[in-house]
C-alpha positions in Angstrom: 10.6 20.1 11.5 8.1 17.6 12.8 7.1 14.6 10.7 3.9 12.6 10.9 3.8 8.8 10.3 1.9 7.9 7.1 -0.3 5.4 9.0 -1.3 8.2 11.5 -3.0 10.1 8.7 -5.3 7.1 8.2 -5.4 6.3 12.0 -3.6 3.1 11.4 -0.8 1.5 13.4 2.5 0.8 11.5 1.6 -2.9 11.6 -1.9 -2.3 10.2 -0.5 0.0 7.4 2.0 -2.6 6.5 -0.7 -5.3 6.4 -2.7 -3.1 3.9 0.3 -2.5 1.8 1.2 -6.3 1.7 -2.4 -7.0 0.5 -2.0 -4.4 -2.2 1.3 -6.0 -3.3 -0.3 -9.5 -3.3 -3.1 -8.2 -5.5 -0.8 -6.2 -7.9 2.6 -8.0 -7.7 3.8 -6.5 -11.0 3.0 -2.9 -9.9 4.2 -2.7 -6.3 6.8 -4.2 -4.0 7.8 -4.0 -0.3 11.5 -4.5 0.6 12.8 -4.8 4.1 16.3 -3.9 4.9 17.6 -3.8 8.5 14.0 -3.6 9.8 13.0 -0.7 7.6 10.2 -1.3 5.1 10.3 0.4 1.8 7.2 0.4 -0.5 8.0 0.9 -4.2 5.8 1.5 -7.2 7.2 -0.6 -10.1 4.6 0.4 -12.7 4.9 4.2 -13.2 2.0 4.1 -15.6 -0.6 2.9 -13.2 -3.5 5.3 -12.8 -4.3 6.1 -9.2 -8.0 6.8 -9.9 -8.3 3.5 -11.8 -6.8 1.7 -8.8 -9.4 3.2 -6.5 -12.2 2.4 -8.9 -10.9 -1.2 -9.0 -10.9 -1.4 -5.2 -14.4 -0.1 -4.8 -15.9 -2.2 -7.6 -14.0 -5.4 -7.1 -15.7 -8.2 -5.1 -12.3 -9.2 -3.7 -11.4 -5.8 -2.2 -8.0 -5.2 -0.5 -9.3 -5.0 3.1 -8.2 -6.0 6.5 
């Protein structure tokens, strides 16, 4: 079985993907977290009730978008 890196789906390097996720965590610290253990990053969703479509709507309508 061959796996594809998540960043590759969006044509991002691992560093660029991590930077995007860190910005998301900075904007929504109560909803998301990144842990690093032994050089492995783990992205966690803390708020299970967050609506993905609302998050996208906030991103595209917010003046301070999460961009790099």
